[in-house]
Backbone as CSV, one residue per row, in Angstrom:
resi,resn,N_x,N_y,N_z,CA_x,CA_y,CA_z,C_x,C_y,C_z
1,MET,0.847,-1.200,0.000,0.000,0.000,0.000,0.878,1.243,0.000
2,PHE,0.539,2.255,-0.816,1.335,3.476,-0.951,2.762,3.163,-1.392
3,GLY,2.938,2.079,-2.146,4.256,1.702,-2.627,5.158,1.118,-1.555
4,THR,4.576,0.680,-0.422,5.357,0.091,0.665,4.870,-1.336,0.935
5,GLU,5.494,-1.988,1.908,5.126,-3.352,2.279,3.939,-3.403,3.231
6,ILE,3.502,-2.249,3.703,2.424,-2.233,4.685,1.107,-2.654,4.053
7,HIS,0.377,-3.534,4.742,-0.893,-4.035,4.236,-2.020,-3.066,4.591
8,ARG,-3.113,-3.140,3.822,-4.245,-2.253,4.047,-4.807,-2.404,5.464
9,VAL,-4.907,-3.640,5.943,-5.443,-3.886,7.288,-4.549,-3.242,8.347
10,THR,-3.238,-3.407,8.187,-2.292,-2.804,9.127,-2.411,-1.291,9.114
11,PHE,-2.582,-0.716,7.938,-2.724,0.735,7.819,-3.976,1.216,8.536
12,ILE,-5.091,0.512,8.365,-6.349,0.908,9.006,-6.220,0.847,10.528
13,ILE,-5.615,-0.230,11.028,-5.418,-0.384,12.476,-4.563,0.750,13.025
14,THR,-3.459,1.031,12.326,-2.551,2.099,12.770,-3.243,3.455,12.711
15,PHE,-4.024,3.680,11.666,-4.751,4.944,11.523,-5.717,5.144,12.685
16,LEU,-6.415,4.083,13.092,-7.343,4.170,14.216,-6.601,4.513,15.514
17,GLN,-5.439,3.910,15.680,-4.659,4.185,16.895,-4.110,5.607,16.897
18,VAL,-3.765,6.109,15.717,-3.311,7.496,15.614,-4.449,8.446,15.987
19,LEU,-5.681,8.081,15.659,-6.834,8.898,16.037,-7.101,8.816,17.544
20,ILE,-6.848,7.644,18.119,-7.083,7.438,19.556,-6.058,8.192,20.391
21,LEU,-4.820,8.264,19.906,-3.721,8.837,20.683,-3.991,10.260,21.177
22,PRO,-4.463,11.206,20.335,-4.724,12.567,20.840,-5.748,12.588,21.972
23,ALA,-6.761,11.703,21.882,-7.766,11.646,22.952,-7.127,11.184,24.253
24,CYS,-6.217,10.210,24.154,-5.515,9.721,25.349,-4.628,10.813,25.948
25,ILE,-3.946,11.550,25.072,-3.064,12.625,25.541,-3.887,13.742,26.188
26,LEU,-5.003,14.102,25.560,-5.881,15.138,26.118,-6.404,14.713,27.483
27,HIS,-6.794,13.459,27.593,-7.293,12.928,28.860,-6.203,12.994,29.930
28,LEU,-4.961,12.740,29.527,-3.834,12.794,30.464,-3.595,14.217,30.950
29,THR,-3.723,15.197,30.059,-3.460,16.589,30.440,-4.436,17.082,31.511
30,LEU,-5.607,16.449,31.606,-6.581,16.854,32.615,-6.130,16.450,34.016
31,LYS,-5.365,15.329,34.084,-4.820,14.864,35.365,-3.444,14.273,35.102
32,LYS,-2.447,15.143,35.053,-1.113,14.733,34.649,-0.463,13.749,35.617
33,ARG,-0.927,13.703,36.850,-0.315,12.817,37.829,-0.934,11.422,37.824
34,ASP,-1.943,11.217,36.986,-2.611,9.919,36.920,-1.755,8.946,36.104
35,GLN,-1.147,7.966,36.769,-0.246,7.039,36.101,-0.971,6.143,35.107
36,SER,-2.214,5.797,35.385,-2.977,4.950,34.464,-3.181,5.638,33.119
37,ARG,-3.457,6.934,33.153,-3.633,7.693,31.913,-2.311,7.806,31.157
38,ARG,-1.232,7.954,31.908,0.087,8.026,31.282,0.442,6.694,30.627
39,ASN,0.110,5.597,31.305,0.431,4.264,30.792,-0.335,3.930,29.511
40,ILE,-1.585,4.376,29.426,-2.374,4.083,28.222,-1.830,4.865,27.028
41,VAL,-1.261,6.049,27.284,-0.606,6.819,26.218,0.621,6.069,25.729
42,TYR,1.459,5.607,26.670,2.658,4.851,26.299,2.283,3.607,25.504
43,LEU,1.248,2.917,25.962,0.829,1.681,25.290,0.408,1.953,23.847
44,THR,-0.345,3.016,23.639,-0.820,3.356,22.295,0.343,3.731,21.380
45,VAL,1.287,4.509,21.895,2.463,4.896,21.102,3.269,3.668,20.702
46,ILE,3.468,2.750,21.636,4.247,1.548,21.348,3.552,0.691,20.295
47,PHE,2.232,0.583,20.357,1.510,-0.206,19.352,1.578,0.451,17.982
48,ILE,1.530,1.771,17.927,1.665,2.465,16.645,3.028,2.173,16.032
49,LEU,4.072,2.266,16.850,5.428,1.972,16.368,5.552,0.517,15.930
50,TYR,4.970,-0.378,16.708,5.005,-1.809,16.360,4.352,-2.060,15.005
51,ASN,3.187,-1.462,14.778,2.482,-1.663,13.516,3.259,-1.072,12.339
52,LEU,3.848,0.102,12.553,4.610,0.742,11.476,5.858,-0.061,11.115
53,PHE,6.634,-0.439,12.130,7.876,-1.171,11.873,7.594,-2.567,11.312
54,SER,6.610,-3.252,11.878,6.289,-4.596,11.399,5.651,-4.563,10.019
55,GLY,4.916,-3.468,9.749,4.256,-3.363,8.457,5.179,-2.918,7.336
56,LEU,6.096,-2.010,7.639,6.983,-1.458,6.608,8.210,-2.333,6.348
57,PHE,8.693,-3.034,7.377,9.916,-3.840,7.244,9.585,-5.331,7.201
58,PRO,10.363,-6.117,6.450,11.482,-5.695,5.592,11.000,-5.271,4.203
59,ASP,11.654,-4.291,3.636,11.324,-3.777,2.305,12.619,-3.659,1.507
60,PRO,12.814,-4.517,0.492,14.059,-4.513,-0.292,14.300,-3.227,-1.068
61,THR,13.252,-2.417,-1.241,13.418,-1.181,-2.005,14.031,-0.055,-1.163
62,LEU,14.065,-0.235,0.131,14.636,0.783,1.010,16.160,0.694,1.020
63,SER,16.795,1.810,1.342,18.257,1.834,1.368,18.831,1.183,2.630
64,ILE,17.976,0.949,3.622,18.408,0.312,4.866,18.623,-1.179,4.620
65,PRO,19.757,-1.748,5.044,20.003,-3.183,4.860,18.885,-4.028,5.471
66,ILE,18.521,-5.124,4.815,17.441,-5.994,5.268,17.683,-6.480,6.696
67,ALA,18.948,-6.806,7.002,19.274,-7.305,8.340,18.904,-6.284,9.412
68,ILE,19.221,-5.018,9.164,18.912,-3.967,10.133,17.404,-3.754,10.223
69,GLN,16.724,-3.820,9.085,15.267,-3.689,9.092,14.616,-4.768,9.955
70,LEU,15.074,-6.011,9.797,14.517,-7.116,10.571,14.806,-6.965,12.057
71,VAL,16.022,-6.558,12.362,16.388,-6.362,13.771,15.517,-5.274,14.398
72,LEU,15.303,-4.177,13.678,14.462,-3.099,14.191,13.020,-3.565,14.392
73,ALA,12.490,-4.275,13.398,11.102,-4.743,13.467,10.890,-5.687,14.645
74,TYR,11.790,-6.640,14.812,11.625,-7.622,15.891,11.955,-7.021,17.258
75,THR,12.833,-6.029,17.275,13.120,-5.345,18.546,11.883,-4.612,19.037
76,ILE,11.239,-3.861,18.147,10.008,-3.151,18.510,8.921,-4.145,18.900
77,GLY,8.844,-5.263,18.188,7.855,-6.291,18.514,8.075,-6.857,19.904
78,ALA,9.344,-7.099,20.256,9.671,-7.637,21.578,9.334,-6.613,22.667
79,ILE,9.671,-5.343,22.422,9.367,-4.284,23.391,7.863,-4.168,23.593
80,MET,7.115,-4.215,22.484,5.660,-4.119,22.572,5.092,-5.263,23.400
81,SER,5.556,-6.486,23.150,5.026,-7.654,23.861,5.286,-7.560,25.359
82,VAL,6.512,-7.196,25.716,6.877,-7.101,27.136,6.094,-5.979,27.818
83,TYR,6.017,-4.811,27.166,5.311,-3.693,27.792,3.815,-3.984,27.904
84,PHE,3.254,-4.653,26.915,1.825,-4.988,26.945,1.517,-5.866,28.157
85,VAL,2.371,-6.858,28.389,2.189,-7.742,29.539,2.370,-6.957,30.842
86,ILE,3.408,-6.107,30.890,3.646,-5.288,32.079,2.440,-4.388,32.357
87,TYR,1.919,-3.766,31.300,0.769,-2.881,31.451,-0.412,-3.626,32.060
88,ILE,-0.716,-4.795,31.505,-1.866,-5.563,31.980,-1.660,-6.009,33.423
89,TYR,-0.447,-6.459,33.747,-0.174,-6.890,35.113,-0.366,-5.755,36.109
90,HIS,0.130,-4.564,35.762,0.038,-3.426,36.679,-1.380,-2.877,36.764
91,GLU,-2.016,-2.678,35.631,-3.318,-2.025,35.597,-4.469,-2.931,36.025
92,PHE,-4.326,-4.234,35.809,-5.417,-5.156,36.112,-5.146,-6.000,37.352
93,GLY,-3.932,-5.876,37.920,-3.633,-6.595,39.147,-3.674,-8.100,38.992
94,ILE,-3.144,-8.613,37.861,-3.128,-10.049,37.641,-2.227,-10.716,38.674
95,THR,-2.671,-11.840,39.223,-1.872,-12.587,40.181,-0.804,-13.386,39.460
96,PRO,0.484,-13.177,39.750,1.550,-13.930,39.095,1.423,-15.429,39.373
97,ILE,1.837,-16.269,38.419,1.787,-17.720,38.602,3.182,-18.297,38.433
98,LEU,3.573,-19.135,39.358,4.868,-19.797,39.327,5.965,-18.752,39.111
99,PHE,6.740,-18.907,38.010,7.814,-17.951,37.725,7.353,-16.854,36.769
100,PHE,6.042,-16.834,36.471,5.547,-15.852,35.513,5.276,-14.538,36.230
101,ASN,6.348,-13.849,36.563,6.226,-12.529,37.171,7.229,-11.606,36.493
102,LEU,7.072,-10.334,36.703,7.847,-9.359,35.940,9.343,-9.423,36.220
103,ARG,9.723,-9.632,37.473,11.141,-9.687,37.803,11.847,-10.853,37.113
104,PHE,11.111,-11.903,36.876,11.675,-13.064,36.189,11.548,-12.927,34.682
105,MET,10.389,-12.414,34.219,10.082,-12.404,32.796,10.963,-11.452,31.997
106,ILE,11.167,-10.229,32.498,11.916,-9.231,31.734,13.339,-9.672,31.413
107,PRO,14.132,-10.118,32.396,15.496,-10.566,32.056,15.521,-11.806,31.180
108,ILE,14.540,-12.718,31.384,14.506,-13.934,30.574,14.190,-13.609,29.120
109,VAL,13.175,-12.782,28.891,12.806,-12.410,27.523,13.921,-11.612,26.865
110,SER,14.540,-10.709,27.615,15.640,-9.907,27.066,16.816,-10.795,26.669
111,THR,17.150,-11.746,27.542,18.251,-12.665,27.240,17.927,-13.540,26.038
112,SER,16.693,-14.029,25.988,16.269,-14.859,24.853,16.343,-14.087,23.547
113,PHE,15.968,-12.805,23.603,15.984,-11.989,22.391,17.409,-11.730,21.925
114,ILE,18.276,-11.369,22.869,19.665,-11.044,22.505,20.413,-12.279,22.003
115,LEU,20.310,-13.376,22.770,21.036,-14.590,22.395,20.322,-15.394,21.322
116,GLY,19.011,-15.536,21.514,18.258,-16.373,20.583,18.041,-15.743,19.226
117,PHE,17.644,-14.452,19.214,17.337,-13.814,17.930,18.514,-13.026,17.360
118,LEU,18.940,-11.994,18.094,19.977,-11.106,17.551,21.253,-11.863,17.181
119,THR,21.802,-12.592,18.132,23.070,-13.294,17.898,22.937,-14.335,16.796
120,THR,21.876,-15.132,16.870,21.677,-16.193,15.875,21.496,-15.629,14.479
121,TYR,20.659,-14.593,14.358,20.393,-14.038,13.031,21.619,-13.354,12.436
122,LEU,22.317,-12.575,13.253,23.496,-11.866,12.754,24.627,-12.827,12.370
123,LEU,24.714,-13.971,13.054,25.773,-14.937,12.759,25.415,-15.876,11.615
124,THR,24.149,-16.282,11.532,23.752,-17.291,10.539,22.918,-16.733,9.389
125,GLY,22.205,-15.632,9.644,21.313,-15.094,8.618,20.050,-15.909,8.456
126,ASN,19.845,-16.889,9.327,18.679,-17.769,9.265,17.579,-17.188,10.149
127,LEU,16.602,-16.522,9.528,15.552,-15.845,10.278,14.643,-16.831,11.007
128,ARG,14.279,-17.916,10.356,13.389,-18.900,10.981,14.022,-19.490,12.237
129,LEU,15.299,-19.851,12.143,16.001,-20.407,13.296,16.090,-19.384,14.422
130,ALA,16.378,-18.124,14.079,16.498,-17.063,15.077,15.168,-16.839,15.795
131,LYS,14.070,-16.820,15.033,12.755,-16.631,15.638,12.402,-17.784,16.567
132,THR,12.714,-18.997,16.130,12.387,-20.178,16.933,13.143,-20.186,18.253
133,LEU,14.454,-19.924,18.190,15.267,-19.924,19.407,14.835,-18.814,20.371
134,PHE,14.442,-17.685,19.810,14.012,-16.565,20.643,12.688,-16.847,21.348
135,LEU,11.743,-17.474,20.647,10.374,-17.600,21.155,10.118,-18.835,22.006
136,ILE,11.042,-19.761,22.059,10.812,-21.003,22.809,10.480,-20.718,24.275
137,VAL,11.324,-19.953,24.956,11.120,-19.683,26.384,9.877,-18.814,26.630
138,PRO,9.704,-17.663,25.909,8.487,-16.863,26.124,7.211,-17.652,25.869
139,LEU,7.213,-18.526,24.855,6.018,-19.328,24.574,5.723,-20.300,25.712
140,PHE,6.765,-20.885,26.279,6.577,-21.804,27.398,5.958,-21.077,28.586
141,LEU,6.472,-19.876,28.885,5.939,-19.091,29.998,4.486,-18.687,29.749
142,MET,4.187,-18.267,28.513,2.823,-17.873,28.188,1.874,-19.057,28.216
143,ALA,2.367,-20.246,27.860,1.535,-21.449,27.895,1.100,-21.752,29.329
144,LEU,2.007,-21.538,30.284,1.660,-21.724,31.688,0.550,-20.758,32.097
145,PHE,0.674,-19.536,31.629,-0.347,-18.548,31.959,-1.700,-18.917,31.359
146,VAL,-1.712,-19.310,30.082,-2.957,-19.640,29.399,-3.680,-20.766,30.136
147,PHE,-2.916,-21.748,30.599,-3.518,-22.862,31.334,-4.169,-22.358,32.611
148,ARG,-3.463,-21.493,33.341,-3.999,-20.933,34.583,-5.208,-20.044,34.298
149,ALA,-5.109,-19.231,33.252,-6.203,-18.326,32.912,-7.460,-19.103,32.558
150,PHE,-7.291,-20.217,31.832,-8.438,-21.041,31.441,-9.165,-21.568,32.679
151,LYS,-8.407,-22.008,33.661,-8.996,-22.522,34.898,-9.738,-21.419,35.644
152,GLU,-9.154,-20.213,35.669,-9.784,-19.117,36.393,-11.050,-18.625,35.700
153,LEU,-11.048,-18.647,34.358,-12.235,-18.229,33.622,-13.385,-19.207,33.848
154,ILE,-13.063,-20.487,33.933,-14.084,-21.485,34.254,-14.639,-21.225,35.644
155,SER,-13.738,-20.874,36.574,-14.159,-20.576,37.942,-15.094,-19.376,37.978
156,ILE,-14.803,-18.375,37.140,-15.669,-17.193,37.066,-17.065,-17.582,36.608
157,SER,-17.133,-18.405,35.564,-18.419,-18.821,35.009,-19.237,-19.597,36.022
158,ILE,-18.549,-20.431,36.804,-19.242,-21.236,37.805,-19.805,-20.353,38.912
159,ARG,-19.010,-19.378,39.352,-19.454,-18.498,40.440,-20.528,-17.523,39.982
160,ARG,-20.470,-17.135,38.682,-21.432,-16.162,38.152,-21.514,-14.930,39.048
161,ASN,-20.357,-14.381,39.307,-20.264,-13.220,40.186,-21.107,-12.064,39.645
162,LYS,-21.797,-11.363,40.537,-22.689,-10.280,40.127,-21.954,-8.992,39.784
163,GLU,-20.695,-8.879,40.192,-19.945,-7.659,39.902,-19.409,-7.724,38.467
164,LYS,-20.278,-7.448,37.523,-19.964,-7.636,36.109,-18.817,-6.741,35.642
165,HIS,-18.708,-5.560,36.210,-17.644,-4.647,35.791,-16.278,-5.270,36.037
166,PHE,-16.063,-5.813,37.214,-14.769,-6.376,37.556,-14.504,-7.681,36.794
167,ILE,-15.574,-8.455,36.568,-15.430,-9.688,35.785,-15.037,-9.348,34.350
168,TYR,-15.659,-8.298,33.792,-15.321,-7.871,32.436,-13.872,-7.430,32.346
169,ARG,-13.397,-6.742,33.385,-11.994,-6.317,33.412,-11.052,-7.516,33.357
170,MET,-11.374,-8.554,34.121,-10.503,-9.725,34.149,-10.523,-10.448,32.801
171,TYR,-11.698,-10.574,32.208,-11.793,-11.186,30.878,-10.955,-10.393,29.873
172,SER,-11.029,-9.074,29.955,-10.269,-8.221,29.034,-8.774,-8.434,29.202
173,ALA,-8.336,-8.531,30.445,-6.912,-8.753,30.709,-6.442,-10.066,30.109
174,TYR,-7.235,-11.102,30.285,-6.846,-12.408,29.758,-6.866,-12.435,28.227
175,VAL,-7.827,-11.738,27.620,-7.865,-11.653,26.160,-6.618,-10.947,25.642
176,GLY,-6.221,-9.869,26.334,-5.024,-9.134,25.934,-3.779,-9.998,25.998
177,LEU,-3.611,-10.722,27.095,-2.442,-11.585,27.234,-2.498,-12.777,26.276
178,PHE,-3.683,-13.306,26.069,-3.827,-14.434,25.155,-3.482,-14.017,23.726
179,SER,-3.784,-12.755,23.369,-3.463,-12.269,22.021,-1.950,-12.230,21.803
180,VAL,-1.192,-11.918,22.866,0.270,-11.932,22.765,0.763,-13.352,22.552
181,PHE,0.171,-14.289,23.255,0.546,-15.703,23.132,0.317,-16.203,21.706
182,ILE,-0.853,-15.909,21.147,-1.175,-16.336,19.785,-0.261,-15.652,18.782
183,MET,0.030,-14.371,19.023,0.922,-13.623,18.133,2.296,-14.279,18.055
184,MET,2.808,-14.749,19.209,4.107,-15.419,19.228,4.099,-16.684,18.377
185,ILE,3.029,-17.429,18.466,2.913,-18.661,17.678,2.909,-18.337,16.185
186,ILE,2.158,-17.301,15.816,2.071,-16.899,14.405,3.435,-16.475,13.885
187,VAL,4.175,-15.690,14.687,5.509,-15.234,14.288,6.446,-16.412,14.107
188,MET,6.352,-17.406,14.986,7.224,-18.569,14.884,6.927,-19.384,13.630
189,ILE,5.648,-19.467,13.264,5.248,-20.261,12.094,5.738,-19.639,10.792
190,GLY,5.586,-18.329,10.665,5.988,-17.687,9.410,5.700,-16.200,9.402
191,ASP,5.771,-15.602,8.220,5.564,-14.160,8.063,4.145,-13.914,7.572
192,PHE,3.234,-13.672,8.511,1.838,-13.431,8.183,1.427,-12.097,8.811
193,GLN,1.793,-11.012,8.139,1.619,-9.668,8.691,0.189,-9.392,9.113
194,VAL,-0.767,-9.679,8.241,-2.164,-9.342,8.519,-2.689,-10.125,9.721
195,VAL,-2.445,-11.433,9.731,-2.946,-12.276,10.821,-2.274,-11.892,12.139
196,GLU,-0.958,-11.752,12.113,-0.200,-11.411,13.324,-0.678,-10.109,13.940
197,GLN,-0.773,-9.065,13.141,-1.127,-7.761,13.679,-2.612,-7.650,14.009
198,SER,-3.444,-8.390,13.282,-4.876,-8.391,13.598,-5.110,-9.009,14.968
199,VAL,-4.444,-10.130,15.240,-4.609,-10.822,16.523,-4.097,-9.966,17.672
200,CYS,-2.874,-9.456,17.536,-2.268,-8.685,18.618,-3.012,-7.375,18.870
201,ASN,-3.407,-6.691,17.812,-4.110,-5.421,17.966,-5.540,-5.617,18.465
202,PHE,-6.102,-6.793,18.229,-7.410,-7.102,18.810,-7.308,-7.028,20.333
203,GLY,-6.203,-7.576,20.870,-5.972,-7.495,22.307,-5.869,-6.052,22.780
204,TYR,-5.187,-5.217,21.986,-5.054,-3.801,22.347,-6.413,-3.114,22.411
205,PHE,-7.252,-3.339,21.407,-8.550,-2.665,21.372,-9.472,-3.163,22.484
206,VAL,-9.355,-4.436,22.851,-10.139,-4.953,23.976,-9.715,-4.252,25.267
207,ILE,-8.397,-4.112,25.463,-7.883,-3.427,26.648,-8.305,-1.959,26.649
208,MET,-8.280,-1.333,25.489,-8.687,0.074,25.389,-10.164,0.237,25.741
209,LEU,-11.006,-0.664,25.251,-12.432,-0.614,25.587,-12.641,-0.817,27.085
210,SER,-11.859,-1.724,27.671,-11.954,-1.977,29.104,-11.546,-0.731,29.894
211,TYR,-10.514,-0.039,29.404,-10.021,1.177,30.067,-11.112,2.244,30.119
212,TYR,-11.765,2.502,28.985,-12.798,3.528,28.948,-14.080,3.059,29.637
213,ASN,-14.332,1.765,29.612,-15.472,1.230,30.352,-15.275,1.444,31.853
214,SER,-14.027,1.301,32.313,-13.729,1.531,33.727,-13.924,3.001,34.096
215,LEU,-13.565,3.900,33.181,-13.775,5.323,33.436,-15.266,5.645,33.555
216,LEU,-16.057,5.065,32.653,-17.505,5.278,32.702,-18.095,4.708,33.979
217,TYR,-17.589,3.539,34.374,-18.050,2.900,35.611,-17.731,3.782,36.812
218,ALA,-16.538,4.356,36.813,-16.122,5.196,37.931,-17.010,6.438,38.056
219,TYR,-17.280,7.089,36.919,-18.123,8.282,36.952,-19.572,7.937,37.304
220,LYS,-20.040,6.822,36.753,-21.420,6.408,37.005,-21.646,6.111,38.476
221,ASN,-20.658,5.518,39.124,-20.789,5.129,40.523,-20.159,6.143,41.477
222,ASP,-19.780,7.320,40.926,-19.202,8.382,41.744,-17.905,7.942,42.415
223,ILE,-17.132,7.092,41.704,-15.845,6.623,42.211,-14.748,7.432,41.536
224,PHE,-13.919,8.086,42.288,-12.838,8.915,41.789,-13.350,10.065,40.927
225,GLN,-14.643,10.373,41.056,-15.167,11.469,40.246,-14.668,12.818,40.777
226,ARG,-14.511,12.911,42.075,-14.002,14.144,42.659,-12.483,14.156,42.569
227,SER,-11.933,15.230,42.032,-10.488,15.297,41.804,-9.695,15.175,43.101
228,GLU,-10.259,15.681,44.203,-9.526,15.622,45.461,-9.358,14.191,45.965
229,LEU,-10.260,13.312,45.566,-10.185,11.927,46.029,-8.978,11.203,45.446
230,ILE,-8.788,11.291,44.136,-7.646,10.624,43.505,-6.342,11.240,43.990
231,GLU,-6.368,12.535,44.255,-5.174,13.202,44.766,-4.804,12.645,46.140
232,GLN,-5.804,12.422,46.974,-5.547,11.879,48.307,-4.981,10.469,48.226
233,PHE,-5.531,9.656,47.334,-5.042,8.285,47.166,-3.586,8.290,46.723
234,ASN,-3.256,9.178,45.785,-1.874,9.257,45.303,-0.934,9.767,46.387
235,GLU,-1.380,10.771,47.109,-0.543,11.345,48.160,-0.286,10.362,49.296
236,LEU,-1.243,9.475,49.537,-1.088,8.476,50.599,-0.208,7.310,50.166
237,GLY,0.137,7.275,48.876,1.043,6.246,48.386,0.405,4.888,48.189
238,PHE,-0.886,4.860,47.820,-1.548,3.588,47.571,-0.952,2.919,46.331
239,THR,-0.744,1.606,46.410,-0.329,0.855,45.232,-1.551,0.629,44.346
240,ASN,-1.333,0.106,43.121,-2.456,-0.168,42.226,-3.439,-1.148,42.853
241,ARG,-2.904,-2.183,43.520,-3.770,-3.173,44.156,-4.562,-2.536,45.297
242,GLU,-3.911,-1.678,46.062,-4.593,-1.013,47.164,-5.671,-0.073,46.649
243,LYS,-5.420,0.571,45.498,-6.441,1.422,44.898,-7.641,0.597,44.463
244,GLN,-7.382,-0.603,43.905,-8.479,-1.479,43.492,-9.349,-1.858,44.681
245,ILE,-8.696,-2.269,45.760,-9.446,-2.686,46.949,-10.149,-1.493,47.574
246,GLY,-9.464,-0.359,47.617,-10.086,0.843,48.148,-11.311,1.238,47.341
247,GLU,-11.203,1.103,46.017,-12.337,1.419,45.137,-13.521,0.516,45.440
248,MET,-13.232,-0.770,45.660,-14.314,-1.710,45.952,-14.985,-1.389,47.284
249,LEU,-14.183,-1.078,48.288,-14.743,-0.744,49.596,-15.652,0.468,49.502
250,ILE,-15.194,1.479,48.751,-15.983,2.701,48.608,-17.264,2.445,47.819
251,SER,-17.196,1.537,46.831,-18.367,1.264,45.991,-19.356,0.308,46.650
252,GLY,-19.025,-0.162,47.864,-19.985,-1.000,48.584,-19.646,-2.463,48.670
253,ILE,-18.515,-2.873,48.083,-18.084,-4.267,48.163,-17.166,-4.395,49.372
254,GLU,-17.754,-4.743,50.505,-17.004,-4.731,51.758,-16.606,-6.122,52.244
255,ASP,-17.134,-7.156,51.611,-16.819,-8.527,52.026,-15.453,-8.936,51.482
256,TYR,-14.501,-9.239,52.361,-13.144,-9.574,51.938,-13.120,-10.831,51.067
257,LYS,-13.972,-11.788,51.367,-13.999,-13.017,50.576,-14.426,-12.715,49.141
258,LYS,-15.390,-11.833,49.006,-15.875,-11.462,47.679,-14.796,-10.710,46.908
259,ILE,-14.076,-9.822,47.598,-12.984,-9.085,46.960,-11.899,-10.039,46.487
260,SER,-11.587,-11.038,47.314,-10.549,-12.009,46.944,-10.946,-12.799,45.705
261,GLU,-12.241,-13.111,45.575,-12.724,-13.855,44.411,-12.663,-13.004,43.151
262,ILE,-13.011,-11.733,43.289,-13.012,-10.840,42.127,-11.595,-10.600,41.614
263,LEU,-10.655,-10.402,42.546,-9.278,-10.066,42.168,-8.364,-11.280,42.058
264,PHE,-8.915,-12.476,42.339,-8.124,-13.708,42.266,-6.897,-13.670,43.170
265,ILE,-7.084,-13.192,44.381,-6.019,-13.236,45.372,-6.578,-13.898,46.620
266,SER,-5.719,-14.326,47.508,-6.163,-15.035,48.703,-6.868,-14.094,49.669
267,TYR,-7.647,-14.692,50.550,-8.332,-13.916,51.590,-7.309,-13.204,52.466
268,ASN,-6.236,-13.918,52.809,-5.175,-13.312,53.619,-4.509,-12.150,52.882
269,GLY,-4.425,-12.276,51.533,-3.861,-11.184,50.739,-4.706,-9.931,50.840
270,VAL,-6.034,-10.112,50.821,-6.940,-8.968,50.939,-6.793,-8.306,52.305
271,THR,-6.763,-9.126,53.360,-6.630,-8.564,54.705,-5.297,-7.829,54.864
272,SER,-4.252,-8.363,54.240,-2.943,-7.712,54.308,-2.976,-6.359,53.611
273,HIS,-3.590,-6.321,52.421,-3.686,-5.060,51.674,-4.551,-4.032,52.422
274,THR,-5.673,-4.478,52.955,-6.551,-3.541,53.669,-5.865,-3.000,54.925
275,SER,-5.064,-3.853,55.561,-4.313,-3.395,56.727,-3.357,-2.269,56.343
276,ASN,-2.680,-2.443,55.186,-1.776,-1.395,54.688,-2.552,-0.136,54.313
277,ILE,-3.724,-0.333,53.720,-4.568,0.797,53.322,-4.965,1.617,54.553
278,PHE,-5.411,0.919,55.595,-5.861,1.611,56.801,-4.708,2.362,57.467
279,LYS,-3.518,1.756,57.442,-2.351,2.416,58.037,-2.003,3.696,57.275
280,LYS,-1.993,3.585,55.935,-1.660,4.751,55.123,-2.704,5.856,55.247
281,ALA,-3.970,5.434,55.400,-5.060,6.408,55.503,-5.274,6.866,56.940
282,ASN,-4.517,6.249,57.879,-4.613,6.603,59.305,-6.028,6.402,59.839
283,VAL,-6.601,5.240,59.480,-7.914,4.863,60.008,-7.787,3.473,60.642
284,LYS,-8.819,3.083,61.390,-8.739,1.817,62.116,-9.754,0.775,61.658
285,SER,-10.650,1.141,60.754,-11.685,0.194,60.327,-12.204,0.536,58.944
286,LYS,-12.944,-0.422,58.364,-13.569,-0.194,57.057,-14.546,0.976,57.127
287,LYS,-15.325,0.998,58.186,-16.330,2.042,58.323,-15.681,3.423,58.352
288,GLU,-14.580,3.514,59.086,-13.878,4.794,59.177,-13.247,5.171,57.845
289,PHE,-12.718,4.170,57.117,-12.122,4.420,55.817,-13.156,4.924,54.817
290,ILE,-14.304,4.243,54.775,-15.365,4.615,53.842,-15.902,6.007,54.178
291,SER,-16.039,6.277,55.455,-16.554,7.587,55.874,-15.612,8.712,55.467
292,ARG,-14.304,8.394,55.469,-13.328,9.424,55.131,-13.347,9.773,53.654
293,PHE,-13.503,8.755,52.791,-13.353,8.992,51.350,-14.673,9.067,50.584
294,TYR,-15.718,8.469,51.117,-16.987,8.512,50.393,-17.872,9.563,51.030
295,LYS,-17.891,10.713,50.401,-18.641,11.839,50.963,-19.795,12.224,50.048
């Protein structure tokens, strides 16, 4: 398209994200200290770069050597995949499983990329071999997650939890991560630009819809609608998980067992987080906490 290697589908996806980006930036300017708004801007920029680099490269008509084009394309792809997972883990409070946590994943993926892809490709010129060696470990880690996610989604269906907003958030998180897993498989199999980017960007748009759905939910339920409230939470140093639990307490979900089921963390984990919340807020009970923030 336009005399380049970029496919029409990739162009449309990128164009939509370019339209979304100004809205995200404008939303951020309204509350510059809101890390969630900042993160969604970063995520959108990274996906735009991923689509452009993956769509345009490799192109034999360009003056840039093919080897450098491939390295750039796969580097951006690796950065996008890692940041997407990091974003979902932080924003959705996913419970880590086994060794599938950020402190373990980032160095492992980075090492796999440098040794498996960069070194192999630059030494042998064999792209298929380089992709395979690079993706073996990340695919294994993602497979563990998919298995765990499948079990948790079944558990959600069985419980039929009434808090649909939070259930939708969890489904969105799993769809986003699952799209990365499928994308890795597609990349390992071959060069299928349209399929690869359609699958991965589907995850992005699901996460984006979940993000704005959460904003609507917050305003509808008068959660964080007052600017002074979010400022107080930030000033008190609440973590993302503590903000989630605090939000639930304020919205009327006061049962710790129910909170643990919604967030997929242990009952003891909820009590530990609430204890930290009360200490930071200088209150001694749920009732006192709710009275302080829900006015």
